[in-house]
ZALUMDO-988341 format. One record per residue (C-alpha): x, y, z; residue in one letter. Coordinates in pm, 1 decimal, always signed. Example, Ala and Ser with C-alpha at 12.3 -4.5 7.8 and 13.67 -1.06 7.14 Angstrom:
<logus>
- u  v  w  aa
- +1230.0  -450.0  +780.0  A
- +1367.0  -106.0  +714.0  S
</logus>
This chain:
<logus>
- u  v  w  aa
- -1689.9  -364.1  -1731.9  M
- -1489.8  -180.8  -1466.9  K
- -1111.5  -218.6  -1493.1  K
- -840.6  -273.6  -1233.4  L
- -521.6  -76.3  -1294.1  I
- -185.2  -226.3  -1194.2  I
- +136.6  -25.7  -1213.1  L
- +436.3  -248.9  -1281.8  S
- +643.4  -23.9  -1054.4  G
- +1021.1  -38.6  -1024.6  D
- +1190.9  -191.8  -1333.1  P
- +1476.4  -331.4  -1122.7  N
- +1268.9  -565.0  -909.9  S
- +1076.5  -891.7  -877.4  I
- +762.7  -718.3  -1005.4  N
- +742.4  -895.5  -1341.0  T
- +782.7  -1229.5  -1164.4  E
- +501.1  -1165.2  -917.1  I
- +280.7  -1026.4  -1194.8  L
- +332.9  -1344.7  -1397.1  Y
- +275.3  -1578.7  -1101.2  K
- -39.3  -1390.3  -996.0  S
- -171.6  -1384.1  -1352.6  W
- -147.4  -1761.1  -1371.9  K
- -370.9  -1794.6  -1064.7  K
- -651.9  -1570.9  -1192.8  L
- -966.6  -1687.0  -1369.5  N
- -1065.2  -1547.2  -1708.9  S
- -1331.8  -1310.6  -1573.0  S
- -1073.2  -1132.6  -1357.6  I
- -804.4  -1132.1  -1628.1  K
- -1034.2  -938.1  -1859.3  K
- -1059.1  -658.8  -1601.8  K
- -685.2  -605.8  -1552.3  I
- -480.9  -337.9  -1729.2  I
- -108.9  -293.9  -1665.2  I
- +64.2  +43.0  -1682.0  I
- +420.2  -35.7  -1782.6  S
- +664.3  -38.4  -2071.0  N
- +564.1  -303.0  -2322.8  Y
- +919.8  -377.3  -2437.6  K
- +1047.6  -395.6  -2078.3  L
- +787.1  -653.0  -1975.0  L
- +843.2  -853.2  -2290.7  K
- +1220.5  -870.7  -2240.1  E
- +1197.9  -939.7  -1867.4  Q
- +955.0  -1226.3  -1927.3  L
- +1189.1  -1363.4  -2191.4  K
- +1487.6  -1352.6  -1954.6  K
- +1284.2  -1525.8  -1685.8  L
- +1166.9  -1781.9  -1942.2  K
- +803.2  -1711.4  -1867.6  Y
- +550.9  -1732.2  -2150.4  K
- +251.0  -1503.9  -2148.1  I
- +59.1  -1321.5  -2423.7  S
- +97.1  -943.5  -2407.6  L
- -119.2  -685.9  -2582.4  Q
- -44.9  -315.6  -2610.3  K
- -351.5  -91.4  -2582.4  I
- -387.2  +286.5  -2601.0  K
- -647.1  +343.5  -2328.1  N
- -885.0  +161.3  -2093.8  I
- -1172.5  +192.1  -2338.7  N
- -999.4  +3.9  -2617.7  E
- -1214.6  -302.4  -2669.4  F
- -1051.8  -633.5  -2598.2  S
- -1235.9  -944.0  -2490.3  N
- -941.5  -1182.9  -2471.2  N
- -725.2  -1293.8  -2182.6  E
- -403.1  -1129.5  -2298.8  N
- -217.3  -921.8  -2044.3  L
- -310.6  -572.9  -2160.7  K
- -54.0  -294.5  -2130.1  I
- -80.1  +82.4  -2158.6  I
- +270.9  +182.1  -2259.0  N
- +488.7  +430.4  -2069.5  V
- +813.2  +526.2  -2242.8  D
- +1136.5  +391.3  -2098.6  L
- +1489.1  +379.1  -2237.4  K
- +1703.6  +84.1  -2131.0  F
- +1967.8  -161.2  -2246.7  K
- +1947.0  -427.7  -1978.7  D
- +1582.1  -486.3  -1873.0  P
- +1679.9  -571.1  -1513.9  F
- +1946.0  -302.7  -1477.9  N
- +1778.3  +21.7  -1582.1  V
- +1969.8  +332.2  -1474.1  D
- +1829.9  +538.6  -1188.4  K
- +1743.9  +848.9  -1394.5  K
- +1542.8  +649.4  -1650.4  S
- +1379.2  +437.2  -1379.1  S
- +1275.1  +746.8  -1184.2  S
- +1121.8  +913.3  -1489.7  K
- +938.0  +593.7  -1580.5  F
- +803.5  +539.1  -1227.6  V
- +685.6  +899.0  -1188.7  L
- +516.8  +899.0  -1530.6  N
- +349.1  +567.4  -1441.2  S
- +221.7  +711.9  -1111.8  L
- +89.4  +1022.6  -1286.2  I
- -94.1  +816.3  -1546.9  L
- -222.2  +568.3  -1290.3  G
- -365.3  +847.2  -1075.1  H
- -528.1  +1014.5  -1375.1  K
- -696.3  +692.4  -1487.4  I
- -798.5  +590.7  -1133.1  A
- -987.7  +918.1  -1089.0  M
- -1245.1  +784.6  -1336.5  D
- -1435.3  +593.4  -1069.2  K
- -1720.3  +506.3  -1306.3  R
- -1489.4  +278.7  -1504.4  N
- -1215.9  +186.8  -1254.9  I
- -1226.3  -59.2  -964.6  L
- -905.6  +69.9  -811.9  G
- -530.6  +97.3  -848.0  L
- -247.3  -132.5  -738.7  I
- +116.5  -33.7  -756.6  N
- +382.5  -300.9  -749.3  C
- +683.0  -224.8  -523.6  P
- +887.4  +89.1  -589.4  I
- +1224.6  +194.6  -452.6  N
- +1144.1  +521.9  -277.5  K
- +1471.1  +673.4  -400.5  E
- +1306.6  +696.1  -743.2  L
- +1044.6  +942.3  -616.7  L
- +1088.5  +1317.5  -603.7  K
- +1231.8  +1443.0  -274.1  K
- +904.9  +1601.8  -161.9  K
- +740.4  +1256.2  -159.9  Y
- +872.3  +1020.3  +107.7  I
- +665.8  +727.4  -15.2  G
- +393.9  +621.3  -258.6  V
- +129.7  +659.7  +15.0  T
- +223.5  +1025.2  +52.0  E
- +246.1  +1071.0  -325.9  Y
- -113.7  +962.5  -386.1  F
- -237.4  +1156.6  -81.7  A
- -81.6  +1469.8  -230.7  N
- -230.7  +1402.8  -574.4  K
- -574.5  +1354.5  -415.7  C
- -540.7  +1676.7  -214.0  N
- -591.9  +1495.8  +116.3  V
- -612.4  +1746.5  +401.3  K
- -511.3  +1735.4  +768.5  N
- -299.0  +1418.1  +736.8  N
- -614.6  +1208.8  +721.2  S
- -475.7  +952.7  +475.3  E
- -404.0  +617.5  +637.6  V
- -157.5  +339.5  +569.0  M
- -343.3  +22.9  +667.4  L
- -172.0  -316.0  +654.3  I
- -436.8  -582.4  +687.7  Q
- -547.9  -939.7  +642.4  N
- -854.2  -1131.4  +760.0  E
- -729.0  -1150.1  +1118.3  R
- -578.1  -812.4  +1199.3  L
- -494.2  -465.7  +1069.4  A
- -215.5  -233.7  +1179.0  V
- -155.9  +130.8  +1097.1  S
- +129.1  +373.4  +1174.7  P
- +43.6  +738.4  +1246.7  I
- +370.1  +849.8  +1086.6  T
- +450.0  +651.4  +774.4  T
- +786.9  +682.9  +599.0  H
- +935.9  +925.9  +850.0  V
- +1287.7  +882.0  +987.2  N
- +1292.5  +779.3  +1353.6  I
- +1455.0  +1105.0  +1465.6  K
- +1159.7  +1297.9  +1319.0  K
- +878.1  +1082.0  +1457.3  V
- +826.7  +1267.2  +1785.2  S
- +796.7  +1611.0  +1628.4  R
- +570.9  +1473.1  +1354.8  S
- +307.6  +1360.4  +1605.6  L
- +9.9  +1575.4  +1693.5  N
- -336.7  +1524.5  +1836.9  K
- -521.8  +1624.1  +1517.6  L
- -331.2  +1375.7  +1302.8  S
- -401.5  +1086.4  +1541.2  I
- -769.6  +1176.5  +1567.5  V
- -815.3  +1215.5  +1190.9  N
- -638.7  +891.3  +1101.2  K
- -821.0  +681.2  +1360.7  V
- -1152.9  +832.4  +1251.6  K
- -1068.7  +734.0  +892.3  M
- -992.6  +375.8  +1002.7  I
- -1321.1  +361.3  +1192.0  N
- -1509.5  +497.0  +888.8  F
- -1345.6  +238.9  +659.2  W
- -1440.1  -57.0  +879.1  F
- -1794.9  +74.7  +914.1  N
- -1835.4  +128.7  +540.4  K
- -1666.2  -186.2  +406.8  I
- -1716.1  -445.4  +679.1  Y
- -2020.9  -303.0  +861.2  K
- -1813.5  -326.5  +1176.9  L
- -1734.8  -82.3  +1454.9  K
- -1372.0  -183.0  +1509.4  P
- -1200.6  -223.7  +1843.5  V
- -883.6  -18.2  +1808.7  I
- -568.5  -33.2  +2021.3  A
- -354.4  +280.8  +2024.7  I
- +6.6  +237.8  +2129.5  L
- +226.3  +484.4  +2307.5  G
- +553.3  +605.2  +2160.5  L
- +806.7  +550.3  +2436.7  N
- +920.2  +241.9  +2630.7  P
- +661.5  +180.3  +2905.5  H
- +479.5  +490.6  +2776.7  N
- +755.4  +692.9  +2945.8  A
- +577.1  +605.3  +3272.0  E
- +321.7  +869.9  +3169.6  L
- +550.3  +1153.4  +3273.5  R
- +402.4  +1500.0  +3224.6  S
- +641.8  +1598.1  +2945.6  N
- +601.8  +1273.7  +2750.1  S
- +431.1  +1245.4  +2410.5  E
- +182.4  +1014.1  +2576.9  E
- +65.3  +1283.2  +2820.8  K
- +85.5  +1577.2  +2580.8  R
- -46.3  +1425.0  +2257.5  I
- -157.8  +1062.0  +2259.8  I
- -384.7  +1055.6  +2567.5  I
- -569.9  +1376.8  +2466.3  P
- -625.2  +1224.3  +2119.8  A
- -763.0  +903.1  +2275.0  I
- -993.4  +1103.9  +2501.7  Q
- -1126.4  +1294.9  +2200.4  K
- -1186.8  +971.5  +2008.1  L
- -1372.2  +818.4  +2302.0  K
- -1596.5  +1126.2  +2320.1  K
- -1675.5  +1071.8  +1952.9  L
- -1793.3  +720.3  +2036.0  G
- -1505.0  +518.2  +1889.0  L
- -1397.2  +193.2  +2053.6  K
- -1038.9  +284.7  +2134.7  V
- -808.7  +171.3  +2411.3  K
- -469.5  +306.5  +2511.3  G
- -205.7  +415.4  +2524.9  P
- -88.4  +54.5  +2537.3  L
- +274.0  -54.5  +2557.8  V
- +425.2  -176.2  +2231.8  A
- +666.4  -432.9  +2375.3  D
- +399.7  -683.4  +2483.8  T
- +86.6  -629.5  +2275.0  I
- +198.5  -861.4  +1994.3  F
- +259.0  -1152.8  +2232.6  I
- -109.4  -1228.6  +2278.0  N
- -321.2  -917.1  +2342.9  D
- -332.7  -824.8  +1973.0  Y
- -602.3  -1091.8  +1934.7  K
- -843.8  -870.7  +2131.2  K
- -837.9  -596.7  +1865.4  F
- -940.7  -540.7  +1505.6  D
- -678.0  -271.0  +1451.3  V
- -355.9  -173.6  +1626.8  I
- -241.3  +183.6  +1567.6  V
- +123.6  +264.0  +1632.5  G
- +313.3  +588.2  +1627.7  M
- +570.1  +491.3  +1364.6  Y
- +618.9  +247.7  +1077.8  H
- +821.9  -38.7  +1225.2  D
- +649.0  -26.4  +1564.2  Q
- +350.5  -211.4  +1418.5  V
- +455.3  -334.5  +1074.4  I
- +764.0  -531.3  +1185.5  A
- +573.0  -748.1  +1437.9  P
- +279.5  -779.8  +1197.3  F
- +506.4  -920.8  +926.0  K
- +666.9  -1151.4  +1180.5  T
- +324.2  -1294.1  +1255.8  L
- +175.3  -1308.1  +906.6  Y
- +462.2  -1296.1  +653.4  K
- +313.6  -1221.2  +306.5  F
- -47.1  -1271.1  +413.8  N
- -135.3  -901.9  +399.8  A
- -190.5  -606.4  +172.3  I
- -112.4  -238.2  +206.2  N
- -418.2  -14.4  +162.4  L
- -426.8  +364.3  +152.0  T
- -746.9  +499.8  +304.6  L
- -879.1  +849.8  +241.8  G
- -796.5  +875.6  -129.5  L
- -1046.7  +943.7  -406.3  K
- -1013.0  +583.0  -521.7  Y
- -913.6  +241.8  -387.3  L
- -536.6  +195.2  -379.3  R
- -339.5  -107.2  -266.0  A
- +11.6  -244.4  -294.5  S
- +189.1  -566.3  -199.1  P
- +324.1  -562.5  +153.8  D
- +690.6  -601.2  +57.3  H
- +970.4  -429.9  -133.9  G
- +1147.0  -467.8  -467.1  T
- +1365.7  -762.3  -352.2  A
- +1642.8  -696.8  -604.4  K
- +1856.0  -965.9  -440.7  N
- +1632.8  -1246.0  -573.4  I
- +1545.6  -1116.3  -921.9  I
- +1665.9  -1421.6  -1117.9  F
- +1610.3  -1685.3  -851.6  K
- +1236.4  -1733.2  -916.6  K
- +1177.4  -1736.1  -542.0  K
- +956.2  -1427.9  -522.0  A
- +638.9  -1473.2  -319.0  N
- +344.6  -1344.4  -523.1  Y
- +78.3  -1400.9  -256.1  F
- +46.5  -1037.1  -144.9  S
- -4.2  -907.9  -501.1  L
- -261.8  -1178.2  -569.6  L
- -437.5  -1081.0  -247.2  K
- -435.6  -713.8  -358.7  C
- -600.2  -806.5  -687.6  I
- -869.9  -1021.8  -530.8  K
- -939.6  -767.2  -257.1  T
- -986.3  -472.1  -494.3  L
- -1197.2  -682.5  -731.0  I
- -1420.2  -768.3  -435.6  K
- -1434.4  -415.2  -288.8  L
- -1470.6  -237.8  -623.5  G
</logus>
């Protein structure tokens, strides 16, 4: 039986709550496939504080036989006093060790369906990694910026060319090769998984595409990339203006590709709330994460929406 690996992620978060709520919605056949990478004591104490009852079982590796429906945990060391207020140094070490172990296990594609990481505060990562997407791309030796952040549901997918890059660095981070490689990867994914040649909208960077002035990023980078993609036979259209596409025209496309994170993800979340998952394409294994953050402000309020994590689990079970 292939297993699905879930990293519990940031200790100071709603992650234990969404894990619990998702677990309660799963049938027994799926529960048997799930293995959590976390700290056993941390989960136990967080569940106790939240007054959630669930049977936990510590295991040493994915091959340890267990045919029950307990929530199975591979332990990662973590020192803490307050389970919801773990200091930054300890949290960072725990998160990085969890990511390392998760990647190592996920590389065994014969026995693993895929990997899901619950939300992580990016400040806990090493400085050379600006996000979990980039972390796994680095670990998988992805070349030429061909990894893709794809936020999707049954109706639409969006993808930013630059991912967790500060706005002031977006322009100089854009290049023709990166756009071409990422859009090709999206096209390959839709062909492979959905047997569909997707219709892809590519947005410009500037307001009104900078009126297509000769020195604009649209003229120098984005239009040449679109022309190359069209020559390769992809169904792409653009550069389209970002300020109107999400009013109604988004319905004409399978995927909308933007130049930076919030250009496409902010309107997508406005439309679909938690009805989406975050997939990383181009890795050596399937990787997904819930399409939201750690939500520290609602840790004890039991208001956390678990729908995106549940959707991640069901999607990877289906695709794996």
